[in-house]
N, C-alpha and C positions, 0 to 999 in steps of 0.2 A: 504493499500500498504505500504511495509516495505520500508524503508529508512534508510540513515546514519545520526545520528544526532550530531558527535562528533564536526563538524565544527561550531556548532551552541551553544556550552556550553560556557558560560561566559568566555572571555578571562583571566579574574583575576584569574579564579576557575583551568584553564589550567596551569596559570604559578603556582600556588600554588601546582598542583601536579608536578611540573617540567617537564612538558611533552615538546617535542621540537614540532618546526613545521615538523619534518621530522615525527617523532612517529605519529602525528596527522593524516598526510597525508596516513601514511602506513594503520591506522585503517581504516581510509575511504575508501581506496582502496581493503582492504580486506572484509569489508562488502559490498561494491559493485559488488565485485566476487561472493559473497554468495547470493545474490540478484540475478545475472544472472545464476549461477549454480542452485537456488531453493533450496539451501541447507536447508533452515529452512520455506520455503512458504506455505506447504503445512501441516506443523505441526498440530496437534491436541492438543498437550500436553500442557497444562497452565503452563505459567510460564517460558517455555523452547523455548524461540523465539529468532529472531535476535538481540533484544536489550539487550537481557541476553548478549549473544554472543559479542555484541560490550562493553559493560560496562566489563567482563572480560579482554578483551583486554586492555581495559583501565588500570585496576587494576595491569593487568601483568606489565605493563611499569611502573605505578607507584611505585609498590615495585622495579622493577630494579634500578629505580634511587634514590630510599630510599639506597638501598644496595649497590649502586654503581656497581651493577654487570655487568659485560661486557659480552655481546653474542658471542658466535665464529659463529653461523649461526643464525640470529634471527628467521629465517623462518622456522625452526624446530618447535620453541616454539609457534609462531604466528598462524601457521597452525593446529597444535595441539588442542589450543584453540578455532580456528575457527570450527573444527570439531569434538570438543570434547561432543557436545550433539547431531549428528547428527544421532545418534542410537536412540535416544529418538524420531524421528519422526516417525519410526516405530512401535513407542509403545512398545517397550522392555521394561524389568524389568528393576528396578535399576541397579543391577549387570550385566546384558546383554546387557545393552545401549553402553558401554565404549567396549565391544567386537563388536558391530554391527558397532560402529561409527568408530572403527578402519579398520576395513575392506571396510568401504564407503570410509574413506581417502585414503587407499590404492589403491583403484580402481580410485577413481576421481583424484590422484596426481601420478599416475606411468608415466605420460610422464612429470613430472616437476621434481621430484627427485629421486636420485639413489636408489638402494636398501637399503642400510645402513642407507641412512635419513629417509628412508620410515619406515624402522623398528623401528627407532627412535619415529618419530611421532604415530606410530601405539603405541609401549609401553606407551608415556606420555598419551594417550586418554584412553586407557585400564587401566592404572593406577589409573585416576581420579577417577574412579568409584569404585575402589578397596578400603576394609575395611583397607587394610596395606597401609604405606606411603611408603613403601621399595619395589624399583623397581626390577623385577625377571629379570634376566639375564640368559639365559639358553642355548644360542645357540653360544656362544663363540666369537660374532661380534664385539664387543666392549672391548676394552681396560680397563684395572682399571682405567688409567685417565678419558678414556670418560665415563666409568659409573658413576664415582664421579660427571660428570659435567652434565650429564643426570638426575640423582637423584638431584642435584640443579633446574633444571628444570620443573622436576615433582612436588617439594615444590612450585614452584611460581604456576603453572598450579593449583593445588588443593588450594590452598591459595585465588588465584585471582575468582576461581568459588566461593569458601566457602564465600568469601568477599560480594559476591552479594547475598547472601541468605537473605540480611536484606529485599526484594522485596517480601518477603514472609510473608508479614505482617499478613493476614489471617490466617497463621498457625504458633503461636508464637514460638511453640516448633521446628520446623523448621528453624528458622531464625539463623544467626551465632551466634557460641560460640568463642568469642576471645581466651577463653584459648586453643583452639585445633589448634590455628593457629601455623603454621611451624617457623616462623620467629619474633624476636620482632619487624621488620620493618613494617610486616604485623598487628601486634597488634596495632601498632601506628597508620597506615593507617586506622583501623577498626574503630577509634575514629570520622573519618569523611566521613564513607561510605554512612551515611544517608543524609549527604549534598551532595556526588553524585549523589544519588538518585533524590535529590530535583533538582540539578542542570540541571540533563537529561531530567528531565520531563517537566521544564521550556523551554529547548533547544526544545524540543519534540513538544511543546504547540506553540511556535516561528514559529516551520516549518510549521506545520499543517495548522495553522492562516493566513499565507503568501501563502500557497498554493503549 
């Protein structure tokens, strides 16, 4: 059974990550939404499940706290993270899963966001699966200021995703390489990434034990 574990993570570690009560509640609400929508329920792809999604959301908030980064519209970033691996459920290739995930997000969220916001979410999802870190703006939808802002969001998405690669302990070659992280804040967080995995697993065991 899919569940959210954020509210069961040790409160001292939540404070260490500087996550606010509002951030914790937001992550919980997003994971609950994903369960309702069955975004990852039927995934057959190992390691790309809802638990990975929840941890990337945690990492994103942690990075933003470290960077003192203020979001203009947090839902653009958060929903991009929520849907970033939705394409993997369809067993797409590494390159194509970003494109497929963007298509799924646009379809699911068409009544939630306007066209420009959907385009921003789509760009972030596609870019997370791209070898290039640089967003490609080809349709003239965004101003130069908006492009710079979305590039910052893209870096956070990629780093949040990369930081959770330490879950891939059976595949050491696929684990996070801190040298490729895009900010000094992310590199600092990397030092505690194994601690987050441990605390998350403890929270999961606590929830499952209590039913």
